[in-house]
Each structure stands twice: as C-alpha cells, then as structure tokens.
MIVEXMI-574743 format. One record per residue (C-alpha): residue in one letter; x, y, z. Coordinates in nm, 4 decimals, padded with zeros to 6 digits. Example, Ala and Ser with C-alpha at 12.3 -4.5 7.8 and 13.67 -1.06 7.14 Angstrom:
(balum "A" (01.2300 -00.4500 00.7800))
(balum "S" (01.3670 -00.1060 00.7140))
# end
This chain:
(balum "M" (-01.6456 -00.0688 -02.0734))
(balum "R" (-01.9104 -00.0343 -01.7380))
(balum "G" (-02.1700 -00.2680 -01.6827))
(balum "V" (-02.2563 -00.5567 -01.5011))
(balum "D" (-02.2841 -00.8695 -01.8040))
(balum "V" (-01.9293 -00.8986 -01.9274))
(balum "N" (-01.8143 -01.1549 -02.1917))
(balum "L" (-01.4659 -01.2453 -02.0127))
(balum "D" (-01.3204 -01.3652 -02.3394))
(balum "E" (-01.3873 -01.0029 -02.5128))
(balum "Y" (-01.2883 -00.8254 -02.1866))
(balum "R" (-00.9182 -00.9871 -02.1877))
(balum "R" (-00.8828 -00.9181 -02.5692))
(balum "A" (-00.9647 -00.5829 -02.5310))
(balum "A" (-00.7808 -00.5204 -02.2290))
(balum "R" (-00.4577 -00.6629 -02.4244))
(balum "A" (-00.5050 -00.4472 -02.7459))
(balum "W" (-00.5288 -00.1708 -02.5228))
(balum "L" (-00.2157 -00.2481 -02.3037))
(balum "Q" (-00.0614 -00.3197 -02.6002))
(balum "D" (-00.1313 00.0502 -02.7406))
(balum "N" (-00.1302 00.2660 -02.4501))
(balum "V" (00.1589 00.1438 -02.1912))
(balum "P" (00.4532 00.3690 -02.2602))
(balum "S" (00.7603 00.1712 -02.3764))
(balum "D" (01.0918 00.1679 -02.1974))
(balum "D" (01.2662 00.4408 -02.3772))
(balum "Y" (00.9964 00.7099 -02.2786))
(balum "P" (01.1271 01.0170 -02.1793))
(balum "E" (01.1490 01.0556 -01.7993))
(balum "A" (01.1536 01.4356 -01.7761))
(balum "D" (00.8206 01.4447 -01.5962))
(balum "P" (00.7265 01.1205 -01.4549))
(balum "V" (00.4340 01.2568 -01.2820))
(balum "S" (00.2384 01.4216 -01.5557))
(balum "R" (00.3066 01.0914 -01.7558))
(balum "A" (00.2241 00.8368 -01.4398))
(balum "K" (-00.1190 01.0854 -01.4329))
(balum "S" (-00.1863 01.1188 -01.8211))
(balum "F" (-00.1592 00.7224 -01.8044))
(balum "M" (-00.4009 00.6751 -01.5314))
(balum "A" (-00.6717 00.9195 -01.7166))
(balum "G" (-00.6256 00.6759 -02.0046))
(balum "L" (-00.6519 00.3996 -01.7871))
(balum "Y" (-00.9827 00.5089 -01.5785))
(balum "D" (-01.1424 00.6322 -01.9341))
(balum "A" (-01.0873 00.3237 -02.1086))
(balum "G" (-01.2583 00.1206 -01.7781))
(balum "Y" (-00.9421 -00.0079 -01.6042))
(balum "S" (-00.9264 00.1547 -01.3277))
(balum "G" (-01.1052 00.0651 -01.0267))
(balum "I" (-01.2505 -00.2255 -01.2144))
(balum "T" (-01.4628 -00.3647 -00.8888))
(balum "W" (-01.5632 -00.0521 -00.7021))
(balum "P" (-01.8832 00.0883 -00.6867))
(balum "R" (-01.9864 00.2191 -00.9537))
(balum "Q" (-02.1700 00.5062 -00.7894))
(balum "W" (-01.8337 00.6450 -00.6646))
(balum "G" (-01.6337 00.6277 -01.0014))
(balum "G" (-01.5211 00.2288 -01.0286))
(balum "Q" (-01.6505 -00.0058 -01.2827))
(balum "G" (-01.8857 -00.1768 -01.1013))
(balum "L" (-01.7000 -00.5416 -01.2540))
(balum "T" (-01.6652 -00.8307 -01.0968))
(balum "Q" (-01.3194 -00.9754 -00.9185))
(balum "A" (-01.2718 -01.2023 -01.2945))
(balum "E" (-01.2399 -00.9095 -01.4560))
(balum "E" (-00.9932 -00.7530 -01.2205))
(balum "R" (-00.8097 -01.1018 -01.2432))
(balum "A" (-00.8351 -01.1037 -01.6626))
(balum "F" (-00.6879 -00.7213 -01.6872))
(balum "A" (-00.4120 -00.7937 -01.3899))
(balum "D" (-00.2712 -01.1177 -01.6100))
(balum "E" (-00.2705 -00.9150 -01.9545))
(balum "A" (-00.1010 -00.6245 -01.7396))
(balum "R" (00.2023 -00.8446 -01.5935))
(balum "H" (00.3799 -00.8583 -01.9188))
(balum "Y" (00.4253 -00.4833 -01.8734))
(balum "T" (00.5285 -00.2570 -01.6241))
(balum "L" (00.2975 00.0377 -01.5753))
(balum "P" (00.3762 00.3522 -01.4367))
(balum "T" (00.1072 00.3492 -01.1391))
(balum "Y" (00.3262 00.3263 -00.8736))
(balum "L" (00.2734 00.6896 -00.7441))
(balum "F" (-00.1044 00.6213 -00.6838))
(balum "S" (-00.0415 00.2479 -00.5161))
(balum "I" (-00.1134 00.4067 -00.2157))
(balum "G" (-00.4508 00.5846 -00.2898))
(balum "L" (-00.5997 00.2457 -00.5083))
(balum "G" (-00.4940 00.0018 -00.2207))
(balum "M" (-00.4971 00.1979 00.1087))
(balum "T" (-00.6258 00.5058 00.1630))
(balum "G" (-00.9288 00.4899 -00.1505))
(balum "P" (-01.0925 00.1551 -00.0158))
(balum "T" (-01.0572 00.2883 00.3460))
(balum "I" (-01.2731 00.6445 00.2064))
(balum "V" (-01.4864 00.3814 00.0366))
(balum "D" (-01.5664 00.1848 00.3829))
(balum "R" (-01.5179 00.4325 00.6184))
(balum "G" (-01.5973 00.7757 00.4182))
(balum "T" (-01.9350 00.9979 00.4200))
(balum "D" (-02.1159 01.0006 00.1172))
(balum "A" (-01.9890 01.3709 00.0609))
(balum "Q" (-01.6040 01.2259 00.0915))
(balum "R" (-01.6089 00.9510 -00.1573))
(balum "E" (-01.7940 01.1325 -00.4432))
(balum "R" (-01.5139 01.4128 -00.3502))
(balum "F" (-01.2252 01.2307 -00.3449))
(balum "V" (-01.2525 00.8544 -00.4945))
(balum "R" (-01.2916 00.9637 -00.8453))
(balum "P" (-01.0159 01.2054 -00.9073))
(balum "L" (-00.8058 00.9316 -00.7244))
(balum "L" (-00.8897 00.6248 -00.9794))
(balum "R" (-00.8474 00.8956 -01.2623))
(balum "G" (-00.5092 00.9915 -01.1667))
(balum "E" (-00.5598 01.3255 -01.1036))
(balum "E" (-00.5148 01.3553 -00.7339))
(balum "I" (-00.1711 01.1191 -00.5522))
(balum "W" (-00.2492 01.0145 -00.2072))
(balum "C" (-00.0224 00.9565 00.0845))
(balum "Q" (-00.0701 00.7760 00.3937))
(balum "L" (00.0487 00.9269 00.7359))
(balum "F" (00.0462 00.6833 01.0131))
(balum "S" (00.4322 00.6007 01.1588))
(balum "E" (00.6312 00.8768 01.3550))
(balum "P" (00.9896 00.8658 01.5198))
(balum "G" (00.8027 00.7247 01.8279))
(balum "A" (00.5124 00.5285 01.6412))
(balum "G" (00.6160 00.2740 01.4461))
(balum "S" (00.5153 -00.0769 01.4710))
(balum "D" (00.3134 00.0634 01.7618))
(balum "V" (00.0780 00.2543 01.5878))
(balum "A" (-00.1612 00.3856 01.8506))
(balum "A" (00.1317 00.5613 02.0316))
(balum "T" (00.0730 00.8497 01.7805))
(balum "Q" (00.1530 01.1618 01.9357))
(balum "T" (00.0653 01.3886 01.6482))
(balum "R" (-00.2273 01.6163 01.8474))
(balum "A" (-00.5243 01.7448 01.6497))
(balum "V" (-00.7165 02.0256 01.8509))
(balum "R" (-01.0495 02.0981 01.7615))
(balum "D" (-01.1716 02.4592 01.6889))
(balum "G" (-01.4998 02.5181 01.6031))
(balum "D" (-01.5745 02.3852 01.2697))
(balum "H" (-01.1635 02.2914 01.2163))
(balum "W" (-00.9035 02.1093 01.3820))
(balum "I" (-00.5577 02.2589 01.4199))
(balum "V" (-00.3023 01.9633 01.3756))
(balum "N" (00.0827 01.9591 01.5008))
(balum "G" (00.2917 01.7225 01.4701))
(balum "Q" (00.5502 01.4743 01.2696))
(balum "K" (00.5429 01.1922 01.0571))
(balum "V" (00.7691 00.9488 00.8913))
(balum "W" (00.8057 00.6724 00.6452))
(balum "T" (00.5687 00.8160 00.4105))
(balum "S" (00.5877 00.7046 00.0558))
(balum "V" (00.5306 00.9456 -00.1974))
(balum "A" (00.4588 01.2501 00.0707))
(balum "H" (00.6570 01.4601 -00.1795))
(balum "H" (00.3940 01.4157 -00.4851))
(balum "A" (00.0684 01.3908 -00.2763))
(balum "D" (-00.2087 01.5489 -00.3021))
(balum "W" (-00.3807 01.4702 00.0242))
(balum "G" (-00.2940 01.2396 00.2993))
(balum "L" (-00.4789 01.0031 00.5405))
(balum "L" (-00.4085 01.1602 00.8602))
(balum "L" (-00.4024 00.9767 01.1669))
(balum "A" (-00.3895 01.2297 01.5126))
(balum "R" (-00.4472 01.2355 01.9106))
(balum "T" (-00.7811 01.4243 02.0139))
(balum "D" (-00.7830 01.2840 02.3236))
(balum "V" (-00.5035 01.2268 02.5863))
(balum "E" (-00.7304 01.1068 02.9210))
(balum "V" (-00.7985 00.7834 02.7539))
(balum "P" (-00.5924 00.4956 02.6748))
(balum "K" (-00.4074 00.5471 02.3678))
(balum "H" (-00.6095 00.3490 02.1329))
(balum "K" (-00.9527 00.5327 02.2110))
(balum "G" (-00.8073 00.8697 02.1879))
(balum "L" (-00.7245 00.9022 01.7831))
(balum "T" (-00.9317 01.0295 01.4785))
(balum "M" (-00.8682 00.9830 01.1312))
(balum "F" (-00.8788 01.2908 00.8801))
(balum "V" (-00.8173 01.3760 00.4774))
(balum "V" (-00.5621 01.6993 00.5101))
(balum "D" (-00.4311 01.8696 00.2081))
(balum "M" (-00.0771 01.8180 00.1613))
(balum "H" (-00.0461 02.1786 -00.0196))
(balum "H" (-00.1499 02.3635 00.3318))
(balum "P" (00.0837 02.6264 00.3750))
(balum "G" (00.1882 02.4438 00.7180))
(balum "V" (00.2643 02.1128 00.5407))
(balum "T" (00.6724 02.0262 00.4979))
(balum "V" (00.7813 01.7319 00.3555))
(balum "R" (01.1414 01.6340 00.3400))
(balum "P" (01.2523 01.2975 00.1234))
(balum "L" (01.4586 01.0384 00.2756))
(balum "K" (01.7024 00.8123 00.1018))
(balum "D" (01.6656 00.4405 00.1661))
(balum "M" (01.9627 00.2409 00.1066))
(balum "S" (01.9055 00.2109 -00.2588))
(balum "G" (01.9277 00.4934 -00.2788))
(balum "R" (01.6243 00.6257 -00.4003))
(balum "A" (01.3589 00.8787 -00.2336))
(balum "N" (01.0455 00.7226 -00.2104))
(balum "F" (00.9662 00.7755 00.1042))
(balum "N" (00.9551 01.0809 00.3565))
(balum "E" (00.9344 01.2787 00.6730))
(balum "V" (00.6729 01.5432 00.7044))
(balum "F" (00.5873 01.8086 00.9637))
(balum "F" (00.2610 01.9928 01.0510))
(balum "D" (00.2719 02.3196 01.1694))
(balum "D" (-00.0744 02.4491 01.2757))
(balum "V" (-00.2310 02.2752 00.9711))
(balum "T" (-00.6074 02.3554 00.9721))
(balum "I" (-00.8655 02.0668 00.8595))
(balum "P" (-01.2057 02.1118 00.8201))
(balum "D" (-01.4258 01.8541 01.0415))
(balum "E" (-01.6183 01.7374 00.7141))
(balum "H" (-01.2578 01.6041 00.6117))
(balum "R" (-01.2733 01.3763 00.9248))
(balum "V" (-01.3007 01.0039 00.8265))
(balum "G" (-01.5002 00.8542 01.1057))
(balum "D" (-01.6219 00.9626 01.4813))
(balum "V" (-01.3891 01.1452 01.6946))
(balum "D" (-01.1748 00.9222 01.8981))
(balum "D" (-01.2756 00.6300 01.6760))
(balum "G" (-00.9795 00.6591 01.4497))
(balum "W" (-00.8306 00.3292 01.5615))
(balum "S" (-01.0916 00.1319 01.3926))
(balum "V" (-01.0203 00.3498 01.0728))
(balum "A" (-00.6720 00.2933 01.1422))
(balum "V" (-00.7380 -00.1027 01.1443))
(balum "T" (-00.9200 -00.0720 00.8309))
(balum "T" (-00.6970 00.0845 00.6230))
(balum "L" (-00.4163 -00.1475 00.7784))
(balum "L" (-00.5806 -00.4266 00.6366))
(balum "H" (-00.5880 -00.3003 00.3076))
(balum "E" (-00.2492 -00.1699 00.3291))
(balum "R" (-00.1509 -00.5741 00.4134))
(balum "L" (-00.3648 -00.7190 00.1357))
(balum "S" (-00.2668 -00.4255 -00.0887))
(balum "I" (00.0948 -00.5016 -00.0764))
(balum "S" (00.0884 -00.8541 -00.0755))
(balum "A" (-00.1122 -00.8461 -00.3737))
(balum "G" (00.1274 -00.5505 -00.5591))
(balum "V" (-00.1937 -00.3568 -00.5845))
(balum "G" (-00.0746 -00.0423 -00.8064))
(balum "M" (00.3180 -00.1692 -00.8389))
(balum "G" (00.2692 -00.1742 -01.2109))
(balum "G" (00.3470 -00.5593 -01.3342))
(balum "Q" (00.6308 -00.7999 -01.3225))
(balum "K" (00.7353 -00.7389 -01.6598))
(balum "D" (01.0858 -00.6091 -01.5713))
(balum "D" (01.1345 -00.8127 -01.2113))
(balum "P" (01.4816 -00.9402 -01.2738))
(balum "A" (01.4065 -01.1744 -00.9460))
(balum "S" (01.1365 -01.3326 -01.1022))
(balum "L" (01.1678 -01.7346 -01.1728))
(balum "E" (01.1399 -01.6397 -01.5596))
(balum "A" (01.4243 -01.3829 -01.4998))
(balum "L" (01.6681 -01.6059 -01.3055))
(balum "R" (01.5894 -01.8856 -01.5192))
(balum "T" (01.7906 -01.6904 -01.7972))
(balum "M" (02.0997 -01.5812 -01.5320))
(balum "V" (02.1494 -01.9443 -01.3989))
(balum "D" (02.2702 -02.3130 -01.5026))
(balum "T" (01.9178 -02.4969 -01.5184))
(balum "G" (02.1020 -02.8128 -01.5579))
(balum "D" (02.2056 -02.8178 -01.2329))
(balum "P" (02.0109 -03.0188 -01.0156))
(balum "Y" (02.0422 -02.7615 -00.6544))
(balum "V" (01.9398 -02.4685 -00.9173))
(balum "R" (01.6294 -02.6940 -01.0416))
(balum "D" (01.5100 -02.7422 -00.6772))
(balum "Q" (01.5738 -02.4014 -00.5950))
(balum "L" (01.3579 -02.2459 -00.8640))
(balum "V" (01.0972 -02.4947 -00.7980))
(balum "E" (01.0955 -02.3507 -00.4322))
(balum "L" (01.0433 -02.0240 -00.5897))
(balum "H" (00.7899 -02.1220 -00.8119))
(balum "I" (00.5787 -02.3355 -00.5048))
(balum "R" (00.6169 -02.0070 -00.2681))
(balum "T" (00.5442 -01.7592 -00.5647))
(balum "R" (00.1933 -01.9792 -00.6773))
(balum "A" (00.0854 -02.0605 -00.2958))
(balum "L" (00.0693 -01.6379 -00.2317))
(balum "A" (-00.1060 -01.6210 -00.5425))
(balum "L" (-00.3730 -01.8302 -00.4319))
(balum "F" (-00.3676 -01.7265 -00.0978))
(balum "N" (-00.3966 -01.3553 -00.2338))
(balum "Q" (-00.7009 -01.4887 -00.4934))
(balum "R" (-00.9062 -01.6593 -00.2146))
(balum "L" (-00.8817 -01.3238 00.0295))
(balum "A" (-00.9983 -01.1144 -00.2559))
(balum "Q" (-01.2511 -01.3128 -00.3491))
(balum "E" (-01.3861 -01.3773 -00.0113))
(balum "T" (-01.3865 -00.9998 00.0218))
(balum "R" (-01.5895 -00.9343 -00.2489))
(balum "A" (-01.8373 -01.1547 -00.1050))
(balum "G" (-01.8294 -00.9663 00.2080))
(balum "V" (-01.5708 -01.1905 00.4197))
(balum "F" (-01.3376 -00.9717 00.4855))
(balum "P" (-01.0432 -01.1364 00.5982))
(balum "G" (-00.9440 -00.9940 00.8684))
(balum "A" (-00.5921 -01.0728 01.0588))
(balum "R" (-00.5490 -01.2921 00.7566))
(balum "G" (-00.4252 -00.9948 00.5498))
(balum "S" (-00.1036 -00.9959 00.8046))
(balum "A" (-00.0676 -01.3206 00.7213))
(balum "A" (-00.0526 -01.2395 00.3264))
(balum "K" (00.1676 -00.9262 00.4011))
(balum "L" (00.3995 -01.1852 00.5656))
(balum "L" (00.4380 -01.4541 00.3003))
(balum "L" (00.5190 -01.1928 00.0617))
(balum "A" (00.7941 -01.0473 00.2593))
(balum "E" (00.9603 -01.3350 00.3478))
(balum "L" (00.9222 -01.4581 -00.0443))
(balum "T" (01.1322 -01.1221 -00.1227))
(balum "L" (01.3671 -01.1777 00.1227))
(balum "F" (01.3840 -01.5505 -00.0093))
(balum "R" (01.4114 -01.4433 -00.3812))
(balum "A" (01.7255 -01.2000 -00.2900))
(balum "D" (01.9011 -01.4889 -00.1010))
(balum "L" (01.8416 -01.6957 -00.3399))
(balum "A" (01.9772 -01.4927 -00.6768))
(balum "T" (02.2821 -01.3778 -00.4529))
(balum "Q" (02.3604 -01.7667 -00.4207))
(balum "L" (02.2637 -01.8739 -00.7788))
(balum "V" (02.4106 -01.5729 -00.9622))
(balum "G" (02.7347 -01.4919 -00.7401))
(balum "P" (02.8849 -01.1970 -00.5976))
(balum "E" (02.8115 -00.9925 -00.9424))
(balum "A" (02.4354 -00.9632 -00.8269))
(balum "V" (02.4866 -00.7195 -00.5815))
(balum "V" (02.7155 -00.5167 -00.7295))
(balum "G" (02.5754 -00.1294 -00.8513))
(balum "G" (02.4408 -00.1399 -01.2279))
(balum "H" (02.3438 -00.5602 -01.1845))
(balum "P" (01.9647 -00.5641 -01.2401))
(balum "L" (01.9234 -00.7755 -00.9552))
(balum "A" (02.1507 -00.4934 -00.6842))
(balum "G" (01.8181 -00.2814 -00.6227))
(balum "V" (01.5860 -00.5989 -00.5634))
(balum "I" (01.8578 -00.7196 -00.3470))
(balum "A" (01.9302 -00.4383 -00.1589))
(balum "S" (01.5396 -00.3032 -00.0770))
(balum "A" (01.4406 -00.6767 -00.0418))
(balum "P" (01.4237 -00.6155 00.3637))
(balum "G" (01.2776 -00.2673 00.3465))
(balum "L" (00.9489 -00.5117 00.2637))
(balum "A" (01.0053 -00.7031 00.6181))
(balum "L" (00.9479 -00.3649 00.8109))
(balum "G" (00.6685 -00.1180 00.5622))
(balum "G" (00.3228 -00.1972 00.6352))
(balum "G" (00.4375 -00.3785 00.9843))
(balum "T" (00.7331 -00.5530 01.0631))
(balum "N" (00.7408 -00.9547 01.0133))
(balum "E" (00.7453 -01.0045 01.4256))
(balum "I" (00.4439 -00.7778 01.4095))
(balum "M" (00.2898 -00.9641 01.1602))
(balum "R" (00.3135 -01.3085 01.3427))
(balum "N" (00.1883 -01.1898 01.6661))
(balum "I" (-00.1478 -01.0760 01.4713))
(balum "V" (-00.1450 -01.4076 01.3319))
(balum "G" (-00.0874 -01.5876 01.6416))
(balum "D" (-00.3542 -01.3951 01.8415))
(balum "R" (-00.6368 -01.3423 01.5916))
(balum "V" (-00.5864 -01.6508 01.3665))
(balum "L" (-00.4254 -01.8939 01.5488))
(balum "G" (-00.5932 -01.8203 01.9074))
(balum "L" (-00.2527 -01.8078 02.0680))
(balum "P" (-00.2241 -01.6130 02.4065))
(balum "P" (-00.1335 -01.2818 02.3325))
(balum "E" (00.1789 -01.1252 02.4820))
(balum "P" (00.1483 -00.9239 02.7880))
(balum "R" (00.0570 -00.5469 02.7400))
(balum "M" (00.0986 -00.3108 03.0288))
(balum "D" (-00.0516 -00.0028 02.9328))
(balum "K" (-00.3395 -00.1256 02.7326))
(balum "N" (-00.5555 00.0511 03.0126))
(balum "V" (-00.3449 00.3867 03.1086))
(balum "P" (-00.4726 00.6980 03.0073))
(balum "F" (-00.2205 00.8273 02.7083))
(balum "K" (-00.1132 01.1506 02.9124))
(balum "D" (00.0674 00.9269 03.1686))
(balum "L" (00.2521 00.7045 02.9094))
(balum "K" (00.6200 00.7691 02.8719))
(balum "V" (00.6011 00.6471 02.4341))
(balum "G" (00.8320 00.7460 02.1849))
(balum "T" (00.9750 01.0887 02.2372))
(balum "Q" (00.7084 01.1752 02.4958))
(balum "A" (00.9147 01.2773 02.8459))
# end
C-alpha cells in the first residue's frame, strides 16, 4: 500500500475488504484486551493502514489526506480496538515527528504505529490542570541524565503505557512558562508508580503517576532545555485536533448516541423529535467539515494553531448536547445502568474537562483567534520560585 500514486477507489475497496476480514467480532474473547489491541495494530500497520499520512522515512505510509479519509469512512462502520493507542497516534507521536530528533523518530515512531509500544501524556498535576505551566514536577540534571521527582494526574492509559511524554520543571528562577523541559520517560522505570483512578462511569482509563528519582537520559529530551513550553504547545494543539477528530478512538459503529442509533429509539413522527435530530445532524456535520478543513490545512503546511481549540470546544459541546438530547428524547431510562446510553451520558461531562476545559478553550479562541483582550495575568513575569501555585507553599 505504500506509494505516492494510489487509485482512490481501489484503495477504498481494499480497505473495506481488509476491515471485513480483520476487525475482531463483538464476541471476541476479552481475556487479554491489550494483546488483542497490539495484535490488531500490527496487522493494521502491515496492511498499510496505520500512519497513513505520516512520513515514510519514519515508518508512516506517506500517503495523502484523501486516503486517510477513505479509510476513516470505511472504518466508521466498525469498532476498532485502537483506544489504547489514541494518545500515541494523536498527541505524543505527532510531537516526536514535529519536535524530536532523528534518533528519537527512528526509535519511537515505527513501534508506536505498529502497536508494539503504548504511550501516555504526562502534563496535568494536582496543582496544574488548566494551568499546565504551573507544573511542579522537577527534573534536575546529573551529567548525561536527568533525575525526576513529582506527580502527574488524569493520565489516560498510563497503566498500560510503555513510554510517556513528560513535562517537567528544570528552572525555578525564571517565569513559569520559561523553565520547563519535555522528556520521553520509560514508564517501566522502577521509580515510576501508576495508580488507576475510577471515573463516575466506574471505569479506570486514567491514572495518577508518581516519579521517585526516575533517571532519564538526555538523549530522551525533546527540544531544548527550558523550551518545554513550546513543545507542550505543539502537543496540546495535536491533542485538541485529535480529540475533535476522534483519532484512535475506534470508529462509530457502537455509538448509542449517534444520529442513526437515536432514530431507532425515538418516535421520528413527532415534529419536535425530528427538529432535534436535524439539529444533531447539523452540529455533527459542521464539526466534521471543520475538522476536515483543519486537517487539509495541516497537510498543506498551514498549522491550525488556536483554531484547534475551537474544534475541541465544538466537540465537547456537541457531546454534551447529544447526552442531553438522548436524556430528553429517550426518557429517564436512558440513565439507568445497563441501558446503552447510560455510559455515554455519564461520561459526557468529562470531555468538557479533559484536554483543556471549555472555559480555557473559549479564552484561547477569544484571545488568539478573535483578537479580544486577554485576561489579566499577574504571574506572567514572576520567577516560579516566588509564586504560590497549586500545592506549593
């Protein structure tokens, strides 16, 4: 499948046939879901459908957005076991491609695309959630290594991860945005402790992570020393774009809150119901077209910048709208445990928090897209050691 000149119709037919033959059935045994996911990703890569638009020199397919959309169109009819790789595919991997060294790209990108290694992103802390630059986790240089101590929280799939992209403070004498450095950390290091956290749906997809004298070789530093904030911005932009586009989330076949699914649960003869379903279709389609435009611009070398925050905000609001609409149209039974919609409704508020709260997204859009006056910042030029942030006394 690798190459530049690809017949799109043939590509689509081949993708459709591969998916029909290789996507695990719903009754596939779940005794070892991690092994199942890794096996599927290996097959996906070997068939030429992982990293479709990623650079060929680092293990991608080197194709265009047209092929990526064609595959996504076919894959939406399935539920692909790719969630464990969503952070790597949508956030950390693109950051390594954009900001890493050639040695880092050579070492990490291909195993990521082939599902051999799982990644997580280590940004948020108990005192640095929406204000990521208030990070207190410290990295102190010791020759050719760095010694890391601190804590991260809300880290998705960390309990399965092999590697993590870690933002740590390396200088407390400068303002908080200027004293950060990005690293790739081995999640199997004996000083790394991962503790799963349950959300309100009862699942434990994210974690708190502790670092006790964790050593990281300087060759695993991403970007320059104390330039970690600019690397983090790259990651956050990829994060918001990938969340809004559903990168690695596995398709829409089993989405009980989709338009197609809701139509089977409600009385479509009711004018009010039809109006609400039309509104859902319009919002869903508008977001899809916006994501398509941002993706096309990205491939053309025009990075979306702060408009990625708009896409993430639109998805969060769409998710909340769908949950509210499902509750209204289906009734109270929709939130009862065991109903197909119960999990969707319970987890919907989380998207308004993860990847940046809706309030933060609105501030970014207002400041950097609409050109509105920014909110006052009293801590912008104050050395980090003089700030009282989070859990720091």
